[in-house]
N, C-alpha and C positions, 0 to 999 in steps of 0.2 A: 301840216300838224293838225291833230284832231283836237277839237274843242270839247268842253264837258258835255256830257248827256248824248254823245253820239252825233252832235251838230259839227259839221265840217265846213271849212271855207269853201264857198261855192255850192254847197249842198242845196240850199234854198232856190238859188238861180236854177241849178240843174234840175230840181223838183218841178218848178214852174214850166220850164222849157219843155221837159219831157211829158208833163201833162197836156201842154198845147198840141204836141205831136200826137199824142194818143187820142185827144179829142177830135182831131181831124180824122184820125183812123176810124174812129167810131161813128162819125157823121157820114163818112163815105160808105161805111159797112151797112149802116141803117137805113140810109135815105131810100135805097131800093124797096124796103119793107112798106114804107108808107106810099111809095109810087106804084105799088102793085095794082091798086085800083084803076088808074088810068092806063097803066101799061097793059093790063089784061084786056081792057076795051080797045085799045088802039091796035095791038098785035094779035089779039084772039088767043090768048093762052089758056091752058087749063090750070087748075089748082096744083095738080102734081108738077107741072112745068115752073110755075111760080115757087113752089118749094124747093125744086131742084135749083133754081136760080138765085133764090136768097140763101139756100143753105149749101146743097152738096157741091155746086160748081165752085163755090168760093172756098168751102172748108177743105176740100181735097188737095188742092194745091196749097192753100195757106198753111195747113197743118203739116203737111208732108215737107214742104220746103223749109219751114221754119228750123227743122232739125239740122240739115247741113249749114244753113246760114248761121245758126247759133254756134256752130263749131268755129266759123270765121270770128264770130264775136268774142269767143274765149281765147282767140290767139291774136286778133289784130285790133286796129282803132275802131271803137264802138260808135264813136260820134259820126264819123263818115258813112258808116254803114246805115245809121239812122237817117241821115240827110238824103242819101240815094234812095233809100226806100220810100221816103216821103214824097220825093219828086215823082218817083215812078207810080205809085198808087194814085196819086192826084191827077196825073196826066191820063190815066186809064178811066177814072171817074169821069172827067170831062169828055173823053172819047165815047163813053157809054151813050151820051146823048145824041150821037149820030147813028145808033143801032136802028136797023130796019126790020130785024126778025129775031127770033128766039135764039138762033145760033150766034148772031152778032153779039147779043147781049151776053150770051154765055163767054165768049171770046174775050170781051172787055172785062167781064166779071173776074175771069181767071187773071187777066193783067193786074187787076186790084189786088187780088190774093197774093200774086207774086211780089208786089211791092210791099204789102203789109207784113209779109212772113219775116222780114229782117228787123222790124222795129221792136216788138215787144220783148223777146229774150234779151236783146242789147239793152234795152231800158232797164229791165230787171237787174242785170248785171251791174250797171252803172250805180243805180241807186244802192244796191248792197255794199259798194265801196264807198259811198259818201256817208252812210249811217251804220252805227254800231248794231250788233244783233238785237239788243234790247229795245231799240228804236225802228227796226226795219218794217214790222208788221204796220205800225202807225204810218211811216213814210209811204209804204205801199199802198195803204188805204188811201191817204191823201191823193197820191198819184192815180189810184183806182177810181177816184171821183170823176176822172175823165170819161169813164164809161157811161155812167148815167147822164153826164153833162153832154157828152158826144150824142148819145142816143136821143136825148131831149132835143137838142139842136137839129139833129137829123129829121126827126119828126116834124119839128116846127118849120124848118127851113124847106124841107122837101114837100110838106103838105100845103104850105101857103104859097110857095112859088109855083107849084104845079097848079093850084086853083087859080092863082093870079094870071100866070103865063101858060106854061105847060110843063110837062115832066122833063122834056128835053133840056130847056133852059135851066131848070133846077140842077141838073147834073153838071151843065157847063159852068155855072156860077160856082157851085161847091167845089168842083175839081180845080177851077183856076185859083181859088183861095189858097188852097193847099200848096200849089206851085209857089205862090209869094212867099209863104211861110219858110220854105226850105233854106233860102240864103240867111234868114234871121237865125235859124237854129245853127247854121254853120258858124256864125260869128259869136253867139252867146254861150253855147255849150262847151264845157271843158271836160276832157277826158281824165279821170282820177286814176290815181295808182291802184292797181289790182290787188285785192286782198288786204287792204291797208289796216283792217281792224281785226285780223286774224292772228292767231299764234304763228310765229315763224315757220314751224315745221309744216303746218297746214298751208300757209301762204306760199311757201316754196314749191310746192308740188305742182308740176306742169300739168296740162290738160292731158288725161289718158286717151289712148286710141279709143275711137267711138264705140267699138264692140265691148272693150273693157268697161268704158263708162257706163254703157247700157247694162252689163251684168252686175255692176255695182248698185244700180237703182233696182234691179230685178230682186236682188238679194234683201232689200229692205222692205220688210212686210208691211210696215206702217205706211210707207210711199205706195206700195202697190194698192192698198185699199183706199187711201185718199185719192189716188189717181182714178180709180173706178167710181168712187163717190163723187169726185168733181165732174167726171164725164156724164154721169146719170143726171146730176143737177144741171149741167149745161144743156142737156137734151131737153128738159123742161123749160129752162130759161129761154132757149133758143125759139122753142115752139111759141112761148109767150110773146116774145118780141116780134116774131115774124107773122103771126096769125091774129094778133089783137085788132089790127086795123081792119081787115075784112070781117072779123067777128062783130065789132061794133057798128059798122055800116050795114052789114046784112041782117043782124038780129035786133039792133036797137035803133036802127034808122038814122044814124048820126051822119052829118055831112063830113067830107074829107077834112075840111078846116076844124071842125068840131073834134074829130077824132085826133087830128094832129095836136091840138091843144091838150086834150084829156090824156093822151099817151105820154105827152112831154111832161106834164105835171106828175102823172103816175110814175113813170120811170125816172124821171129826174129827181124827185123828192124821195120816193120810195127807195131807189137805188142808191142815192147818196147816203141816206141814212144807214142802209144795210151795210154799204162797204166800209164806211167809217167806223161803224159799230163793231163790225167783225174784226177790223184791224186793231182797233184801240182795246177792245176786251182781250184780244190775243195777247198783246204786249203786257197786259196787267194781271191777267189770270194765269195760273200755273206756275208762279215762281217757286212754289215748294214741290208742286207735281206738275210737270209739262204736259202730262197726258190729259189734263183738264181742257187744253186748248182744243185738240181735235174732237174731244167729246162734246164740247160746247158747240161746235160747228154742226155736229150731228143733229143735236137737239133742234136747231134753228132750221135745218133742211127738211127734217121729218114733218115739221109743222106746215110745210108748204102744202101738203096734200089736202087737208080738210079746208084750208082757207082757200086754195085754188078752186076746189069743187064748188064752193059758195060763189066765187066770182063768175064762174062760166054757166052756172045752172039757175041763179037767181034771175027772176025776170025783170028787175028794176035795174036800169042802166047806172043811176047814181050809186045804189048799194054795190053793184058789180065793180065800179071803178075804185070805190074806197077799199073793198077787199083786194082788188087788183094791186093797189099800192102796198097793201100788207104782204101780199105774195111776192111781189118784186123785191121788197125789202129783205125778205128771208132768203130769196133765191141768190141775191148778191151778197149775202153774208160771208160766203166762203171765199170770196174773190182774193182778198189780201191774205188770209190765213193759209191757203193751199200753198202759196208761193213762199212765204215766210217760214212755215213749217218744214217745207221740203228743202229749202236752202240752209236750214239749220243743221240738216243731217247729211250734207255733202260737202266737199271741199270747195274753195272759191273758183278754182278752175274748172269746175263742173256746173257752175250756176246757170249760165246761159243755156247749156245743153239740157239741164234739168227742166228749166222753164219751157224749153222747146218740146220736150217729151209730154209735158203736162198739156201744152197747146195741141199737140198732135192728137192725144187721146180725147181730150176735152172737146175739140172741134170736129174731129172725124165722127165720133159717136153723137155728140150733142148738136153742134151746128150743122154738120153734113147730113145726118140721118133724121134729126127731129123735124125741122120743116118739111122735108121731102116725104117722110112717111105718114106725117100728119095730113099733108095734102092728099096723098094716096087714099088714106082712110076716108077723108071727107068725100072724095070722088066716089068711093065704093058706097058709102052711106047714102049718097045723092042718087047715083044711077041704080042701085040694086034694091035699096030699101025705101026709096022715095021720100027721103028726109028733107029734100030742098035746102033751104037756108040753115034749117036746123043741123044739117050735117057737120058743119064746122064747130057748132057748140058741143056735140058729143064727141067728136074726134079730139078736140083740145081737152075736154073734161077727162077723157081716158088717160091722156098722158100725165095728168096731175098725180095719178097713182105712183108714178116712178119716183116722186119726191121722198117717199117713205123709204125706198130701197137706198137712196142716196145718203139719207141721214144714218141709216144702219151701218153703212161702210165707214163712215167717220168714227162712229162709235166703236166699231171693231178695231179701227186704226189706233184708237187711244190705248188699247191693251199692249201694244208693242212699241209705241212711240219712245217711251223712255229708254228702252234698250238700244234702239237705233240711234237715239241722241248720244248716249254714252259711248258707242263705237266710234262715232267721228271725233270725239272728245278724247277718246283713249282713256275713259274714266271707268271704274267699277260702279255698278249700280246695285244698291243692297235688295231692293225689293221691287217687283212689278206691282201694278195696281190690283193684281189677283192674290199678291202675298207671297208669291214663290221666289226663292232666292236665286239670283243670278251670280254667276262667277264674274270676277274681274275680267275685262276684256282689254286687249292691247289696241293701240291705235290701227285704223284700217289699212289695208294695202295701198289704197289709193292715195294716201298721203305721200308715199314714197315712190309712186309710179315714175318711171322714167320717160313715159309717153312713147 
């Protein structure tokens, strides 16, 4: 039975457990970014190889496989899927410590991606069944704090362990800790009833075939625009997370330990504030006009461009770190809203699939291409234009301009969001934000699909 205000029995326990799982996910994903400095020296890698290692090699498999695994999450036990995923990626992280070449690191990195592909869509789906629609963005924001916490711990643990022992020991220790967590998750997490807070006609709809599900999403204009905006924003975010450590060691002369601490604070505090603020405001704004929610996200993401340019072009390390915290806060602002806003316009049987499609686009374009292309640009600026250590500064600064485009996508999505929301509810909508009259629409075909 549901309790008032969207709180359900076991909801808080599930939220804490899923946060722990996600924290380990981001620790394992981030640790290689802070270890770039010793890994490059030990294995003799180029910036382009490092960019492919921290971005493309992981993102291609993580994002692509999240889609078919999400289909399993929409049909079968999500808890077991999360436990198996956690065990797999933790083992692969530990095995990365034995890598003796770039090819071996890529292989183990792909293994980490294969494991992590099953965790996030299933977690999103479970949380949507524990919390009512009016509470979901806040719940997802609290769960989303695992991202800055995980990144912060990844920087701290990876940086200081590598400085105290070596980079291989850091991977062994972090990977082993995740394996220990897996049985704890198995014993404490409970599988909720699917679609428990939705109307019976929507809840009863089975998961449609993947082609039909994909076409449903394609027809949602606001979803397409939010997807593009999220991908562009994650392009910038992935570059910031992957290349900040080399930037501060090369340009500002900080030690690996100092960089680890600075980035942990910058990402931990800035990211936590951004994620929670984005989710909390999304649940509270737009009660009369839901289009205010994506529009608010658009304003936040557009502001990344000027703030990020200051971070990477200012000569003072202290000022750069302060503006870096502001930039990270705004970059993380979209994290909970893009999931909550997208889940609101699809049926419960499509939520894990919807999250997987978001992860696919966001990670292929953002995580996959961002660090790699930035590394290539840095190599070109260094080799052909003689920029030396300044190459990484100008490469990352150029990426900051993409933040403006990401914001404009969310602002454009706001114009069609109310209409897409009305379709899933089967409700008429009197006017759009532009003032044009819309006809009443009946419930979407996906609510009655036989699968």
